[in-house]
C-alpha positions in Angstrom: 103.6 207.3 112.9 103.1 207.5 108.6 100.6 204.6 108.2 99.8 204.0 104.7 96.8 201.8 102.7 99.3 200.0 101.1 101.2 200.3 97.4 98.1 203.1 97.0 100.7 205.4 99.9 103.1 206.4 97.4 106.0 208.6 98.7 108.8 208.5 95.5 111.6 210.9 96.0 111.5 214.0 92.9 114.2 214.1 90.2 117.5 215.7 90.1 118.2 219.1 89.7 121.8 221.1 88.8 123.5 223.8 88.1 127.2 223.8 87.0 129.9 226.0 89.4 130.0 229.3 88.8 132.8 230.5 89.7 135.5 228.3 92.0 134.7 228.0 94.8 137.7 227.4 98.0 137.7 225.2 101.0 136.8 226.8 104.5 134.0 228.9 103.1 130.5 228.3 103.3 129.6 230.1 100.0 128.8 228.1 96.1 128.1 230.7 93.6 126.0 229.0 90.5 125.0 229.0 86.7 120.9 229.5 88.0 120.5 230.1 91.8 116.6 229.9 92.0 116.8 226.5 90.4 117.2 225.4 94.7 115.2 225.8 97.4 116.5 226.5 101.4 117.1 223.0 103.6 117.9 220.8 99.9 120.2 218.5 100.4 122.9 218.5 97.4 126.3 216.8 95.9 129.3 219.6 95.6 131.3 217.9 93.6 133.6 218.0 90.9 135.9 215.6 88.8 138.3 215.3 91.7 136.3 215.4 94.8 132.5 215.6 96.8 130.5 216.1 99.3 127.5 216.5 100.9 126.0 219.3 102.2 123.0 221.2 102.9 121.5 224.9 101.8 120.8 227.2 104.4 120.8 230.4 102.4 120.4 231.2 99.0 120.7 235.0 97.5 120.4 235.3 93.5 122.7 232.5 92.1 124.8 231.6 95.2 124.0 229.1 97.9 124.8 229.4 101.5 125.8 225.9 102.9 125.5 225.1 106.4 128.6 223.3 106.3 132.1 225.1 105.7 133.3 223.0 102.4 135.9 220.4 103.2 136.7 220.7 99.2 138.0 223.5 96.8 135.8 222.9 93.8 137.2 224.0 90.4 135.0 225.4 87.4 137.5 224.1 85.0 137.3 220.4 86.5 133.3 220.4 86.2 131.7 221.4 89.5 128.2 221.1 89.7 125.6 221.1 92.5 122.9 218.6 92.5 120.1 217.9 95.2 120.1 214.1 96.8 118.1 213.5 98.9 116.2 210.4 100.6 112.8 210.3 100.6 112.6 209.4 104.3 115.2 211.6 106.1 114.7 210.8 110.5 117.5 212.8 111.8 117.7 214.8 115.3 117.2 212.7 118.3 113.7 211.7 116.6 112.5 207.8 118.4 109.7 205.8 118.6 109.0 206.7 114.8 107.1 203.7 112.2 106.9 203.9 108.7 104.5 201.5 108.3 102.1 199.8 105.2 103.7 202.3 101.8 105.2 202.8 98.5 108.6 204.1 98.9 110.2 205.0 95.6 113.5 206.4 95.4 113.6 207.2 91.4 117.0 206.0 91.4 117.7 206.5 87.1 116.6 209.7 87.1 119.5 210.5 91.0 123.1 210.4 91.2 123.6 209.2 94.9 126.5 211.6 96.7 128.7 210.5 99.1 132.2 209.6 100.3 133.7 206.3 100.7 131.0 204.2 101.1 130.4 204.1 105.2 130.0 208.8 105.5 128.8 209.3 108.3 125.7 210.8 107.2 124.8 210.4 103.7 121.5 210.4 101.3 120.2 208.7 98.5 118.4 206.3 100.2 114.6 205.0 100.4 114.7 205.3 104.4 117.2 207.6 106.2 117.9 206.6 109.6 120.5 209.0 111.7 122.7 207.7 114.6 121.6 209.9 117.5 118.0 207.8 116.5 116.5 205.2 118.5 113.3 202.8 118.1 112.7 203.7 114.4 111.0 200.8 113.6 110.3 200.2 109.2 107.8 197.4 108.6 104.8 195.9 105.6 106.8 198.5 103.5 107.2 198.6 99.6 110.6 200.2 99.4 112.7 200.5 95.6 114.9 202.1 93.2 117.4 204.4 95.7 120.2 205.8 94.6 122.3 204.1 98.1 120.7 201.8 100.1 116.8 200.9 100.4 117.0 201.4 103.9 120.0 202.8 105.6 120.6 202.3 109.6 122.3 204.2 112.0 121.3 204.2 115.9 120.2 202.0 118.4 117.8 199.6 119.7 115.8 200.4 115.2 113.3 197.4 113.5 113.2 196.5 110.4 110.5 194.0 109.8 108.4 192.0 107.2 109.4 194.9 103.7 109.4 193.7 100.2 113.2 196.1 99.2 114.5 195.8 95.5 116.3 197.6 92.7 118.7 200.0 95.0 121.8 200.8 93.7 123.6 199.4 96.6 122.0 196.9 99.5 118.4 196.2 100.1 119.2 196.7 103.8 122.1 198.3 104.9 123.0 198.1 109.3 125.7 201.0 109.6 128.6 200.7 111.9 128.2 202.1 115.7 124.5 200.2 115.8 123.5 198.4 118.4 120.1 196.5 119.1 118.4 195.9 115.7 116.6 193.1 114.4 116.0 192.9 110.6 113.6 190.1 110.4 111.3 188.5 107.9 112.2 190.8 105.4 112.7 190.3 101.2 115.4 191.5 99.7 116.3 191.0 95.9 117.5 192.0 92.8 119.8 195.1 94.1 121.6 196.6 91.2 125.2 196.2 92.4 125.4 195.2 95.9 124.0 192.5 98.7 120.1 191.7 100.0 121.2 193.4 103.1 124.4 194.9 104.9 125.4 194.7 108.4 128.8 196.5 109.4 131.6 197.8 106.9 134.8 196.5 106.4 136.4 196.9 110.6 133.8 199.6 111.5 131.6 197.6 113.8 127.7 197.3 114.9 127.0 196.2 118.0 124.5 193.2 118.5 121.8 192.8 115.3 119.8 189.6 114.9 119.7 189.2 111.2 116.6 186.3 110.9 113.9 184.8 108.7 115.0 186.6 105.3 114.5 185.9 101.6 117.6 187.9 99.9 118.0 186.6 95.9 119.6 187.4 93.1 122.0 189.9 94.5 125.6 190.3 94.5 126.1 188.5 98.2 122.5 187.4 100.2 123.9 188.9 104.0 127.0 190.3 104.5 128.2 190.9 108.5 131.5 193.0 108.8 133.0 194.6 111.8 131.1 193.4 114.3 130.5 191.5 117.8 127.6 190.2 119.3 125.8 189.6 115.1 123.2 186.5 114.5 122.5 185.0 111.3 119.2 182.8 111.6 116.8 180.4 108.9 117.8 183.2 106.5 116.9 181.4 103.1 120.1 183.3 100.7 119.6 182.2 96.7 120.7 182.6 93.6 123.2 185.6 94.5 126.1 186.1 92.6 129.7 186.1 95.0 128.9 184.9 98.3 125.6 184.0 100.2 126.7 184.9 103.6 130.0 186.9 103.8 131.5 187.0 106.8 134.1 189.7 107.6 136.4 190.6 110.3 133.2 190.2 112.9 134.0 188.5 116.4 131.4 186.5 119.4 129.2 185.2 115.8 126.4 182.5 114.9 125.4 181.6 112.0 122.9 179.0 112.4 120.4 177.1 110.1 120.1 179.1 107.2 119.0 177.8 103.4 121.8 178.4 101.2 121.0 177.9 97.2 122.4 178.6 94.0 121.1 178.0 90.2 120.3 174.4 88.8 123.1 174.7 86.1 125.8 176.2 89.5 126.8 179.1 87.9 125.9 181.2 91.5 127.7 182.4 94.6 131.4 182.2 92.8 133.1 182.9 95.4 131.6 180.5 98.6 127.9 179.8 100.3 129.5 181.3 103.1 132.9 182.9 103.5 134.8 184.0 106.4 138.0 186.3 106.7 139.9 189.2 107.8 140.5 187.1 111.5 137.2 186.3 111.8 137.0 184.7 115.3 134.6 183.0 118.1 131.7 181.7 115.9 129.8 179.5 115.5 128.6 178.4 112.0 126.0 175.4 112.4 123.3 173.7 110.4 123.2 174.8 107.8 122.0 173.7 104.1 124.9 175.4 101.3 124.3 173.8 97.9 124.6 174.6 94.5 128.0 176.7 94.6 130.0 177.4 91.3 132.9 178.6 94.3 133.3 176.9 97.8 130.8 175.4 100.4 132.3 176.7 103.1 135.7 178.7 102.5 137.5 180.2 105.7 140.2 182.3 104.2 141.1 184.0 107.7 139.7 183.3 111.2 140.0 181.2 114.1 137.9 179.5 116.6 135.4 178.9 114.8 133.3 176.2 114.4 131.9 174.5 111.1 129.4 172.2 113.4 126.3 169.6 111.5 126.3 171.7 107.8 124.6 169.8 104.8 126.7 170.7 102.0 126.3 169.4 98.6 126.7 169.6 94.8 129.5 171.9 95.2 132.2 172.6 92.9 134.9 173.5 94.5 135.8 172.5 98.0 133.2 171.6 100.0 134.8 173.0 103.3 138.2 174.6 102.4 140.0 176.2 105.3 142.7 178.2 103.7 146.2 179.1 105.5 145.1 182.3 107.6 142.5 179.7 109.2 143.2 178.2 113.0 142.7 177.2 115.7 138.3 175.4 114.7 136.7 172.2 114.3 134.7 170.9 111.4 133.0 168.6 113.4 129.7 166.5 112.1 129.4 168.0 108.5 128.0 166.0 105.7 129.2 166.6 102.2 128.3 164.7 99.2 129.2 165.6 95.6 131.7 167.8 96.4 133.5 168.5 92.8 131.2 166.1 91.3 131.3 168.8 88.2 134.6 168.6 87.4 137.9 166.4 87.0 139.5 165.5 90.2 140.1 168.8 91.2 138.9 169.7 94.2 138.5 167.9 97.9 135.7 167.1 100.6 137.9 169.1 103.2 140.5 170.3 102.2 143.2 171.8 105.4 146.1 174.3 104.9 145.5 175.7 108.5 147.5 174.9 111.6 145.8 173.5 114.9 142.2 172.0 113.0 140.1 169.3 114.7 138.6 167.3 111.9 136.4 165.2 113.6 133.3 163.2 112.8 132.3 164.0 109.1 131.0 161.6 106.2 132.4 162.5 103.0 130.8 160.8 99.7 130.9 161.3 96.5 134.1 163.8 96.1 136.1 163.5 93.1 139.7 164.0 94.9 140.4 163.2 98.1 136.8 163.3 101.2 139.7 165.1 102.9 143.3 166.8 102.4 145.7 167.8 104.2 148.3 170.2 102.8 151.6 170.8 103.5 151.4 173.7 104.9 149.3 172.3 107.4 150.7 172.2 111.3 148.7 169.4 114.3 146.0 168.8 112.7 143.5 166.5 114.4 141.5 163.9 111.9 139.9 161.7 114.1 136.7 158.9 113.1 135.6 160.7 109.5 133.2 157.9 107.4 135.0 158.2 103.8 133.9 157.5 101.0 136.9 156.6 98.8 136.6 158.2 95.1 137.2 155.2 92.2 138.6 157.9 90.1 142.0 158.9 89.5 144.0 159.8 92.0 142.6 156.5 94.5 142.0 157.5 97.9 140.3 159.3 100.9 142.6 161.0 103.3 145.4 162.2 101.7 147.7 163.9 104.4 150.2 166.4 103.4 150.8 168.4 106.6 153.5 168.0 110.2 152.1 166.5 113.1 148.7 165.4 112.3 147.3 163.3 114.1 145.4 160.8 112.1 142.6 158.0 113.7 139.5 155.9 113.8 138.6 156.9 110.0 136.7 154.7 108.2 137.5 154.7 104.4 134.5 152.6 102.8 
């Protein structure tokens, strides 16, 4: 255990040290000659880089100006291509087969403005530059009640299993406040405040189609990030009871997820509808078998819920209000799903009859028992690309402007019955 006494206990990453490469370094060797070898120390993580390639390695030995690395170089680095070596550390690095480690009640400063992040790709197996980094071979790691700021990469970057990240304040990191890497399992992210990340997200789970195992993201507050919560490539991911405010692109982004649950979140933008320029909730890249239930979504510059690509998803009991574009938009690749019992009010209320309350463009979707009021185009619009839509028992207040109408059906094989037009 490393236990502090609040912000008075401060760990800060040292300023970056850099030297130019003095001679070309070939791939598959361990030696790199630099201008001044004495600038470095054995055991430091360094990025070896030129303008064409980069990698993270570790110094095992220093002989004069020659640095010997732990691992063979993956690439060739050339003097003429601005070859250089610089330090890139995480403030805390939990590695090996560490278990039952706790870091609590202290401040971690990644010193972002005096660093340069070193990595190859967004999701390498190991990189440095985080405030707290946990390796994939670790388990039962806990970080709680810490102040975590200004990482060159992520505030917390976790691989490993059975880890807990609770009640931390994470801000001003270049990438994510909390990043749960692919291949993790049984992870809890609870009660954290993740805000004002420079480029990326409050909380990120998985990456693209690289999956995690089960992750519970519950009761966090994420604001002023690119996306509030982004979950990618996982199975058994639950996003429950979070507050997501004024995030720039999406409140919650779901990408290539399977068997997921998004329930009881409050997703809100600014009063001038300048935030969440894509969606409150964005579903894409073949998400399947999920539930989006009981969320409140308001004040988005984009869509309330945007089902771009998915199947067998239930969108149920959500309250969606003051949305600048469609309240619920399920596109041509979104199919075999149910949109039921949602309340949509003031959809496209700031525009001139451009967007509808619910827009259906995919096949075999059911639109059942929704209540729609003050939608500036149609309450429900079924596009020509939609086939076998069930439109049943919806309560639609008719828009009084132009066009006049509550339900417009341009699809094929639509079954429409028992809808109430008020």
